[in-house]
NULO-205531 format. One record per residue: x, y, z of N, C-alpha, C, O in turn. Coordinates in steps of 0.2 Angstrom, whole numbers, plus 5000, padded with zeros to 4 digits. Atoms other than C-alpha are relative to their C-alpha. Example, Ala and Ser with C-alpha at 12.3 -4.5 7.8 and 13.67 -1.06 7.14 Angstrom:
residues 2
500449945000506249785039500450065000500950055003;499649944999506849955036499650055003499950115004;
end
This chain:
residues 417
500449945000500050005000500450065000500350114996;499649945000501350135005500550014995500750074993;499649995006502450104990499650034994499950084991;500449965005501050154978499950075003499850114998;500149934998500750304989500650054999500550104997;499449965001502550364987499950024992500150084991;500049995007502250354968499550064999499650104995;500549955000500650454970500350075002500150125000;499749944998501650584980500450034995500350094995;499649975005502850614967499650044995499750094993;500549975005501450644954499650065003499650114999;500449954997500350744965500450075002500150125001;499649944997501650864973500350044995500350104995;499649975004502750904959499850024993499850074991;500249995007502050874942499450045000499350084995;500649975000500350944946500150085003499750125002;499949944997501151094955500350054995500250114996;499749965005502051164940499550044996499750104994;500449965004500551224930499850065003499650115000;500149944997500351354943500550064998500350124999;499549955002501851444935499650054995499850104994;500349965005500651504921499550055003499350105000;500549964997499451584933500350075003499950115004;499749944997500651724940500750014996501149974995;499449985002502051824933500550035005501150055004;499649974994502651884950500449955004500749975009;499650064996503351714956500750024999501050044994;499350005000505151714961500349944999500149895002;499750065001506351594954500750015002501150065000;499350004998508051554961500349934999500049885001;499650065001509351424956500750015001501050075001;499350004999511151384960500249955005499849915007;499750044995512251294972499750015007499449965010;500249994994511751374988499550065000499650114997;500649955000510051474990499950015008499749965011;500149984993509851565007499550065000499750124997;500549944999508251675011500150015007499949985012;499849984993508851765027499450025004498950035001;500649984995507751815042499850074998499250084999;500249935002507751995035499750004993499550064991;500250005007507151945018499349975000499149925003;500750035001505251925014499950004992500050054989;500250015007504651864997499250005000498949975003;500749985000502951934993499549954996498949964995;500350045004502451794981500249935001500649915006;499850075000502751604977500850004999501050054995;499350005002504551554977500249934998500049885000;499850065003505251414966500850005000501150044997;499250004999507051364971500249934998499949885000;499650065002508251234963500750015002501050054999;499350004998509951204971500249945004499849905006;499850054996511051094981499850015007499749965011;500249994993510751174998499550065000499750124998;500549955000509151275000499850015008499649975011;500249994993508851365017499650065000499750114997;500549955000507351465020499950025008499649995012;500149974993507451575036499650065000499350085006;500449945001506451725030499249984999499049925002;500750015000504551735026499850004992500150044988;500250015007503751675010499250015000498949975003;500749985000502051755007499549954996498949944998;500450055004501451624994500249935002500449915007;499850074999501951444991500749994999501050034996;499350025001503651364992500149944996499849884998;499850065003504251244979500749994999501050034996;499350015000505951174982500349934998500049885000;499750065003507051044973500750015002501050054998;499350004999508751014980500349945004499949905006;499750064996510050904990499850015007499549965010;500249994993509650985007499650065000499750114997;500549955000508151085010499850015007499649975011;500149984993507951175027499550065000499650114997;500549944998506451285033500150015007499949975011;500049984993506751385048499550065001499450095006;500449945000505651535043499349985000499049935002;500750015000503851555039499750004993499950044989;500350015007502851495023499350015001498949975005;500749984999501151585023499549954997499049944999;500450055003500451455011500349935001500549915006;499850074999500951275007500749994997501050044994;499350025002502651195004500149934997499849894999;499950065004503151064991500749994999501150034996;499350014999504850994994500249934997499949884998;499750065003505950864985500750015001501150064999;499249994999507750834991500249935004499849895006;499750064997508950704998499850015008499749955011;500149994993508750785016499550065001499750114998;500549944999507250895022499950015007499849965011;500049994993507250975038499550075001499750124999;500449954998505751085044499950015007499649975011;500049984993505851175060499650075001499650105006;500349944999504951335056499249995000498949955003;500850005000503051365051499850004993500050044989;500450005007502051315036499350015002499049965005;500749994999500351385037499549964996499049944999;500450055004499651275023500249935001500449915007;499850075000500051095019500749994998501050034995;499350025002501751015018500049944997499849894999;499950065004502150895005500749994998501050044996;499350015001503850815004500249934998499849885000;499750075002504850674997500750005000501050054997;499350005000506650635001500249945004499849905007;499750064996507850505009499850015008499649965011;500149994993507750585026499650075001499750124998;500449944999506350705032499950005007499649965011;500149984993506250785049499650065001499850114998;500449954999504850885054499950025008499749985012;500049984993505050985071499650065001499650095006;500349934999504051145067499249995000499049935001;500750005001502251185064499750004993500050034989;500350015006501151135050499250025001498949985004;500749984999499451225048499549964997498949954999;500450045004498751105036500249935001500349915007;499850075000499050925032500749984998501050034995;499350025002500750835030499949934995499649884997;499950065005501050705015500750004999501050044995;499350015001502750635015500249934999499949885001;499750075002503750485008500750005000501050054997;499250005000505550435010500249945004499849895005;499750064996506650315019499950015007499749965011;500049994993506750385036499550075001499850124999;500549944999505250505042499950015007499849965011;500149994993505150585059499650065001499750124998;500449954998503850695067500350015007500149975012;499749994993504850765082499550025005499050045004;500449994995504150785099499750085000499150095002;500249935000504050975097499550024994499350084994;500449995007503150965080499250005002499049975006;500849995000501251015078499750004993499950044989;500450005006500150965064499350015001499049975005;500749984998498451045064499549964996498949964999;500550045003497650925052500349934999500549905004;499850075001498050755045500849994999501150034996;499350025002499750665044500049944996499749894998;500050065004500150545030500849994999501150024996;499350025000501850455032500149944996499849894998;499950065003502450325020500849994998501150034995;499350015001504250255020500349945003499949895004;499750064997505450135029500050005007499749965010;500049994993505750195046499650065002499850125000;500449954998504450305054499950015007499849975011;500149994993504350395070499550065001499650114998;500549954999502850495076500050025007499749985011;499949984993503250585092499750075002499650095008;500349944999502350755090499350005001499049945002;500849995000500550815090499750004993499950044989;500450005006499350775076499350015002499049975006;500749994998497650855078499549974995498949994995;500550035005496850755063500249925001500349895006;499950075001497050575057500749984998501050024994;499350035002498650475055499949944996499649894998;500050055004498950365041500849994999501150034996;499250025001500750275040500149934998499749895000;499950075003501450135031500849994999501150044996;499350015000503250065033500349945003499949905005;499750064997504449935039499950005007499749955010;500149994993504550005056499750065002499950114999;500449944998503350125064500050005008499849965011;500049984992503550205082499650065001499750114998;500449944999502250315089500050015008499849975012;500049984993502450405106499750075001499750095006;500349944999501550565102499350005001499049955004;500749994999499750635103499650014994499850054990;500450005006498450605090499350015002499049975006;500649994998496750675092499449974996498949964998;500550045004495950575078500249935000500549905004;499950085000496050395072500749994997501050044994;499450025002497650305068500049944996499749894999;500050065004497950185054500749994998501050034995;499250025001499650095053500049934997499649894998;499850065003500349965042500749994999501150034996;499350015000502049895045500249935002499849895005;499750064997503149745049500150005007500049955011;499949994993503549815066499750065002499950115000;500449944998502449935075500150005008500049955011;499949994992502750005093499650065002499650114998;500449944997501550115103500350015007500149965011;499650004994502650175117499750075004499550115001;500149944996502350295132500450064998501050054996;500749984997501750435133499550014995499250064995;500449995006500750405117499350015003499049985007;500749994999498950465117499650004994499850044989;500450015006497650415104499350015002499049975006;500749984998495950505106499549954996499049934999;500550045004495150405092500249935000500449905005;499950075000495350225086500749994997501050034994;499450035002496850125083499949944995499749894998;500150055005496850015067500749984997500950034994;499350015003498449925062500049934997499649884999;499950065003499049785051500749995001501250034999;499350024999500649695055500049925002499549895003;500050074999501249515057499949985007499649925008;500150024993501149515076499650065003499650115001;500449954996499949595088500450045004500950025007;499649964996500649745097499849995007499349985010;500050004992501049735116500050075002500550105003;500149934998500349905122500150005007499749965011;499949994993500949965139499450045002499450105001;500649974997499250005147500150065005499750105006;499949954994500050105161500350064997500350125001;499749935002500950235150499750024993499950074991;500449985007499850235133499350005001499049965004;500749994999498150305133499750004993499850044989;500450015006496950245119499350015002499049965005;500749994998495250315121499549964996498949954998;500550035004494450235106500249925000500549905005;499950075001494450055100500749984997500950024993;499350025003496049955095499849944996499549894999;500250065005495849835080500649984997501050024993;499450035003497249715074499749974994499349924994;500350045006496849665056500549944997500349914992;499650065002498249535055500550024995500750084995;499549995005499449515041499749994993500149974989;500350015007498249515026500049934998500349924992;499950075002498149325026499549984994499749944990;500450025006496749325013500350024994500349984989;499649995006497849415001500549954998500749934992;499550055001499249295004499749934997500049904993;500350065002498049145002499850004992499849954989;500249995007497449214985500550014995500450024989;499549985005499149254978500149954995500349964989;499950055005499349084970499550004994499749994989;500549995005497749094961500050064996499950054990;499949945004498049264955500649994996500650014990;499550015004499749214949499849954994500149964988;500250045005498949074939499650034995499750024989;500449965004497649184932500450054995500350064989;499649955003498949314927500449964994500549984989;499650045004500049174919499649984994499849984988;500450025005498649104909499850064995499850054989;500249955004498049274903500650024995500550044990;499449985004499849314897500149954995500349974989;499950055005500049154888499450004995499649994989;500549995005498349174880500150064995500050064989;499949945004498749354874500649984995500650014990;499450025005500449284867499849964995500049974989;500350055005499549144858499750044994499850044988;500449965005498349274850500450044996500350054990;499549955003499749394846500449964995500549994989;499650045004500749254838499649984994499849984988;500550025005499249194828499950064995499950054989;500149945004498949374821500650014996500650034990;499449985003500749394817500149954994500449974989;499950055005500849224807499550024994499750014988;500549995006499249274797500250064996500150074990;499949945004499749454793500750024998500850054993;499349995002501649454793500449944999500949935002;499750075001502049284787500750014997501249974999;499449995003503549344776500550025006501149995006;499649984995504349434791500249955005500749945008;499950054995504049294803500549944997500949925001;499650065004504749164790500850025000501249985001;499349985001506349274788500350005007500949985008;499850004993506549294807500249925002500749915006;499950074998506449104809500649974996501049934999;499350025003507849084796500650025004501149995004;499449974997508949194806500149965007500749955008;499950044994508649084822500349944998500749915002;499750065002509148934812500750014998501149964999;499349995003510649004803500550045004501150035003;499649954996511249144814499850015007499750075009;500250004993510849104832500450045004500250085008;499549964996512449174839499950084998499950125003;500149935002512249334829499450035002499450095004;500749974997510449354834500150025007499850075009;499949984993510949354852500450065001500250105005;499649945000512249484849499650064998499750115002;500449955002511049594840499550025005499350085006;500549994994509849574854500250045005499950095008;499749964995511049644866500150074998499950125002;500049935003511349794855499350035000499350095002;500649985000509549814853499750025007499450085008;500249984993509249814872500350065002500050105005;499749944998510549944874499750064997499650115000;500249955004509850054861499350025003499150085004;500749984997508050044869500150035006499750085008;499949974994508750074886500250084999500050125003;499849945001509650224879499450054998499450115000;500649965002508050294871499650025005499350075006;500449994994507050274887500350055004500050105007;499749954996508350374896500050074997499950115000;500049945003508450504883499350035000499250095001;500749984999506550514884499850035006499550085007;500149974994506550544902500450075001500150115004;499649945000507950674901499650064996499650114998;500449955004506950764887499450025003499250085003;500649984997505350764897500250055006499950105007;499749954995506350844912500250064997500150125000;499849945003507150964900499550044998499550114998;500549965002505551014893499650045006499450105005;500349974994504851054910500450055003500250105005;499549954998506451144915499950064995500050124997;500149955005506251244899499450055001499450115000;500649964999504551294903500150045007499850105007;499849964994505151354921500450064998500350115000;499549955002506551454913499650054996499850114997;500449955004505351534900499650055005499550115004;500449974995504251584915500450055004500150105007;499649964996505651654924500550054997501050084999;499749955004506151774910500749984997501050024994;499450035004507651664904499849974994499849914993;500450025005506751654888500549964995500249914992;499650035005508251604876500249935002500149884998;499850064998508851464886499449955001499549894999;500650045000507151404890499749974993499549924993;500250025006506651404872500449954996500149904993;499650065003508151304866499949945003499849895000;500250064997507751174879499449974998499349914997;500750025002505951164874500149984993499849924991;499950025007506451154855500349935000500149894996;499650065000507751014858499549945003499549895000;500450054996506550924870499449974995499349914994;500650015004505050934858500249964994499849934991;499750045005506150864844500149935002500049884998;499750064997506850724854499449955002499449895001;500550044997505250664862499649954996499649894997;500450055005504250594847500549954997500349904996;499550055003505850514840500149955004500049895002;499950054995506350424855499449965002499549905004;500650034998504550384859499949944995499749894997;500150045006504350304842500449945000500249885000;499550055000505950204844499849955006499949895005;500250044994505450144862499449964999499449905001;500650045001503750084857500149954995499949894996;499950055005504349994842500549955003500449895002;499650054997505749914852499649965005499849905006;500450044996504449864865499649954997499649894999;500450055004503449774852500449954998500349894998;499650055003504949684845500249965006500249905005;499850044994505549624863499449965002499549915005;500650044998503749574867499949944995499749884997;500150055005503649474851500649955000500549894997;499450055000505449394853499949935003500049885000;500150064997504949264865499549964997499549894997;500650045004503349214855500449974994500249914992;499650035005504549194840500449945001500449894998;499650054998505749084849499549945002499749885000;500450054998504248984856499749964993499749904993;500250035006503648954838500549964997500449914994;499450045003505348904832500149935004500249885001;499950064997505448774846499449954999499549894998;500650045001503648714843500149974993499949914992;499950025007504148694824500549945001500449894997;499550065000505648584829499649945003499849885001;500350064997504548474840499549974996499449914996;500650035004503048454828500250004993499750004989;499850005007504048454812499749944996499649954990;500250065004503548274807499249995001499049944999;500750014999501648304812499650044995499650104995;500549975004500348334799500350044994500950054993;499849955005500348454784499550054999499050045003;500549955000499448604779500350075001500950075002;499749935000499648794779500150035007500650055009;500149974994499048854796500049965006500349985011;500150054994498548714808500749985003500749995009;499450024996500348644811500350065003500650055008;499649944997501048824814499650025006500050045011;500449984994499648864827500149945005500249965011;499950054995499948694835500750015002500950005008;499349994998501848724835500050065005500450065010;500049944995501548894843499749995007500050015012;500350024994500448824856500549955004500649965010;499550044997501748684860500650045003500850035008;499449964998503148814860499950045006500350055010;500249964994502248934872500049965006500149985011;500150044994501848794884500749985002500849985009;499350014998503748744884500350065003500650055009;499649944997504448914887499650025006500050055010;500349984994503148954900500249965006500349985011;499850044995503648804910500850015001501050025007;499349994998505548844908500150075003500550085008;499949944996505249024913499850005007500050045011;500350004993504348974929500549975004500449975010;499550034996505948884935500450065004500650115001;499749954997506648984949500850024998501149974997;499449975002508249094945500249984993500350024989;499850025006508648984930499550034995499750044989;500549985004507049034922500150074998500050094992;499849935002507549214922500550014995500550054991;499450005005509149174913499849984994499950014988;500350035007508249074900499650054997499650064991;500449955003506949214898500450064997500250084992;499549955002508349344896500349984993500350024988;499750035006509249234883499550004994499750014988;500550015006507649194873499850074998499750074992;500349935002507049374873500550044996500450064990;499549965004508749444867500149964993500250004988;499950045006508949304854499550014995499650024989;500549995005507249324847499950074998499850084992;500049935003507349514846500550014995500450044990;499450005005509049494837499749974993499950004988;500250035006508249374825499450044996499450044990;500549965003506749494822500450064996500250084990;499749955003507949634818500449984993500350014988;499750035006508949524806499549984995499649994989;500650035005507349454798499750064996499650064990;500249945003506749634795500550024994500350044989;499549985005508349674786500049954994500149984988;499950055005508349514776499450014995499450004989;500649995004506549544770500050064995499750064990;499949955004507149704762500549994994500550024989;499550025005508449614751499749944996499949934990;500250065003507549454747499350004999498950035002;500750015001505849404740499749965006500049925008;500350034994504649354754499749934998499649914992;500250075001504149174756499549985006499550015011;500550024995502749084766500349965005500849925004;499850044994502949004783499949924998499349914997;500150075001503248814781499949975007499950005012;500150044994502948674794500749995003500749955008;499350024997504848674798500250075002500050125001;499849944997505848804808500350044995500550104996;499749965005506648864792499749984993499449934992;500350015006506148884774500549994994500349974989;499550015005507748874764500749995003501250014999;499450014997509148824775500449954998501049954998;499650055003509648674766500350014993500649974990;
end
């Protein structure tokens, strides 16, 4: 649950906050190695800051959006704060909501709204005060301050010693409720073991409910895996059947490559995997560059921002097309190898145009599904099969441009002898 929430946090906090740039021309943009807003400094609007070390000691009348290595707030944010950094420390005042994502997050100040945070180590210090709800999702979580709303927390280890006036919902492998914890509402938690609560030092005014360790989900995991595997196999069979009917020449050429150039196919597959990974990386960088270009244009750095936007908008459709095409090739690769293996097994059975090939495809997919299910070794087989099949598809496509197409026969090759 908490892993998905961290993903939602990334999307909600940062990507949805940037459209606000278009709403105002008075926003302040600061970037560089070290950014310091002193105690004597007051910013009358929103502040967008990007740097290695960002320290806010003054007053921000609007929202704060900060992305940096270290983000420290000791001053006052009149509205909300959206923070992304390796280490985040808030000991000042945020009158609105605080949304943060980082490796280490420490909140020891006041938050007038709600808190939504995700990271590795999250701490709400004893002196901290959250006026509304607290949502913590990470690995190690400590809730020692006051929360005047509801608490939702998910992590490996959760410790609560603070005061919560609302309900508390916890999900973790290790949960501790220690003195002088006070929970005015209900306590609902999910963990492998029931919590041993010290009744002499912990006050829970509502009901306490242990949901166990989600045994129903664990019991259903095997049936879910079987259903998923069957669905994937059926989808692969239908995809292979369509490919045989519509792209017989290309499939036939790729089968020839598997028979005659198996080693070369594997090598080309490795190269293809590298190219696709490079394209996906470039796509991510281009998307970030386009976003940064938009920010720079809004901050009056029009020339640099326009250059970034132009380059990004040229690269995004190109690398997207290559990535999608590569994804189709690599998805088809294991189906092609399954067909090849099935043709080897059923080479002496029957005759005809389509039925033997569909039978071979079914037999081959069954064989590869069994091999892929073997622990550890199955992953190695899957990788080799995928790379080899992808390389054969690349070589087969090249071959179809040089030679006349031919129909798929009931053998793994059509002219290898």
